[in-house]
Each structure stands twice: as C-alpha cells, then as structure tokens.
KEKENU-751480 format. One record per residue (C-alpha): residue in one letter; y, z, x; residue number from 1. Coordinates in pm, whole numbers, plus 50000, padded with zeros to 5 digits. Each point is the difference from the previous one (the first is absolute). Example, Ala and Ser with C-alpha at 12.3 -4.5 7.8 and 13.67 -1.06 7.14 Angstrom:
 r     v     w     u   k
 A 49550 50780 51230   1
 S 50344 49934 50137   2
% end
This chain:
 r     v     w     u   k
 X 85360 59148 48548   1
 X 50014 49870 49645   2
 X 49652 49858 49972   3
 X 49673 50037 50181   4
 X 49897 49816 50314   5
 X 49638 49904 50047   6
 X 49843 49900 50331   7
 X 49645 49865 50019   8
 X 49778 49955 50305   9
 X 49650 49877 50072  10
 X 49830 50235 50244  11
 X 49782 49814 50251  12
 X 49640 50111 50031  13
 X 49904 50160 50329  14
 X 50307 49868 50186  15
 X 50157 50304 50160  16
 X 50255 49779 50179  17
 X 50172 49956 49663  18
 X 49940 50358 49886  19
 X 50320 50174 49902  20
 X 50198 49680 49937  21
 X 50034 50058 49626  22
 X 50109 50361 50040  23
 X 50249 49900 50272  24
 X 50157 49740 49771  25
 X 50023 50243 49709  26
 X 50149 50267 50231  27
 X 50263 49750 50115  28
 X 50087 49922 49637  29
 X 50028 50371 49915  30
 X 50234 50051 50295  31
 X 50209 49697 49896  32
 X 50032 50153 49653  33
 X 50146 50311 50162  34
 X 49734 50242 49881  35
 X 49985 50345 50156  36
 X 49812 50006 50334  37
 X 49759 50268 49870  38
 X 49905 49779 49703  39
 X 49953 49698 50227  40
 X 49782 50200 50240  41
 X 49779 50147 49725  42
 X 49950 49658 49846  43
 X 49936 49824 50330  44
 X 49740 50251 50121  45
 X 49803 50008 49674  46
 X 50018 49621 49963  47
 X 49893 49935 50360  48
 X 49694 50224 49960  49
 X 49898 49818 49681  50
 X 50055 49661 50164  51
 X 49791 50091 50306  52
 X 49719 50139 49782  53
 X 49983 49678 49798  54
 X 49984 49790 50317  55
 X 49747 50217 50186  56
 X 49769 50112 49721  57
 X 50029 49732 49732  58
 X 50055 49671 50176  59
 X 50359 49975 49876  60
 X 50163 49999 49660  61
 X 50346 49992 49847  62
 X 50303 50225 50019  63
 X 50279 49999 49746  64
 X 50310 50217 50033  65
 X 50233 50046 49703  66
 X 50336 50161 50065  67
 X 50226 50109 49716  68
 X 50272 50257 49936  69
 X 49754 50287 49970  70
 X 49706 49933 50229  71
 X 49805 49787 50239  72
 X 49650 49917 49877  73
 X 49756 49847 50246  74
 X 49672 49861 49868  75
 X 49725 49904 50245  76
 X 49697 49829 49852  77
 X 49685 49890 50176  78
 X 49656 49867 49913  79
 X 49825 50196 50275  80
 X 49698 50226 49984  81
 X 50186 50278 49817  82
 X 50008 50369 50085  83
 X 49671 50174 49929  84
 X 50133 50357 50016  85
 X 50375 50020 49951  86
 X 50012 50378 50041  87
 X 49829 49971 50340  88
 X 50219 49704 50100  89
 X 50313 50207 49929  90
 X 49902 50256 50265  91
 X 50189 49977 50328  92
 X 49780 49860 50275  93
 X 49744 49836 49773  94
 X 49961 49632 50087  95
 X 49759 49715 49945  96
 X 50174 49781 50261  97
 X 49781 49825 50255  98
 X 49998 50096 50368  99
 X 50182 49673 50076 100
 X 50283 50094 49762 101
 X 50019 50352 50144 102
 X 50029 49863 50355 103
 X 50300 49799 49879 104
 X 50171 50325 49898 105
 X 49928 49988 49627 106
 X 49747 50182 49783 107
 X 50097 50361 50074 108
 X 49945 50098 49638 109
 X 50367 50063 49924 110
 X 50076 49700 49778 111
 X 49940 50150 49656 112
 X 50131 50347 50094 113
 X 50318 49841 50140 114
 X 50044 49796 49682 115
 X 49970 50317 49792 116
 X 50237 50192 50229 117
 X 50275 49736 49985 118
 X 49973 49874 49642 119
 X 50160 50185 49711 120
 X 49713 49870 49787 121
 X 49676 49853 50128 122
 X 49740 49844 49774 123
 X 49676 49856 50133 124
 X 49749 49817 49786 125
 X 49685 49890 50175 126
 X 49647 49904 49913 127
 X 49721 49912 50240 128
 X 49963 49623 50016 129
 X 50318 49941 49800 130
 X 50282 50078 50240 131
 X 50290 50240 49999 132
 X 50340 50019 49833 133
 X 50256 50229 50164 134
 X 50332 50073 49830 135
 X 50263 50181 50206 136
 X 50321 50119 49833 137
 X 50301 50135 50184 138
 X 50291 50117 49787 139
 X 50356 49924 50098 140
% end
C-alpha cells in the first residue's frame, strides 16, 4: 500500500441496530488489503468496543480509520457526557450502562478493558460534559 486509506463514519446515537456497522466495514477493508488475520482481529475488536461505547453512552459520534504501511489508527470522537473517572472505567466489570442496555446483552463493563487488551496503543481523552476522544493504534 503506497499511501494511506482513510474511512470515515457517522455513528448513530442510541441505535443499536446499526451498532458495529463501521467496524464491520473497516474489517472488510482490512481483509481485502490482505492484512494478517491477527492484526484484523485486534483492530476489529478494539474498534467495535469503541463504536458501541459511543453509541450507548454518548448518543453517537464519529469514527475515522486511517490505514497506512505501518499502522491502523482508529479515532472515535463523541460529544457525550464524558468519563468522570477513567481509572475506574478501565476496570473490568465496571459499567454505567442502563438496565435496558444490559438486557440487550451490552454493558458488561468490558469495553474499555477490551480496547486496551487489543490495541497496541490506546489513548483516551475525556472531560465531563465535553465528550470523549479515543485513539486506537494497531501496528502492522
């Protein structure tokens, strides 16, 4: 791949029927580019978790994936309520998801830990009332 590829998606607020569409499309692109299955899986899992979090907790946002010769960088930005205690939110099992969301099979408190586990680099910037910016990097 001689230059970078950038894919941009609007993430719908609170519409779990469309949840995972952006990450599925990026995963398909990564597979079409012939990237190693382990790289595709790491990227897809981390990206899906970020996408779901933006939809469930922040009323949607945007997802941009940039693929170049060295890495895949996924940036998820939202204008949601922000994360009050990032250290607490990073703990497995911690969740602020509603009962309704949990009954749908989401909100188990594994989103951020799964992002960290699958990303080579994970950066999260968040401020209460100002939203969250998640940057996931997976090296090729």
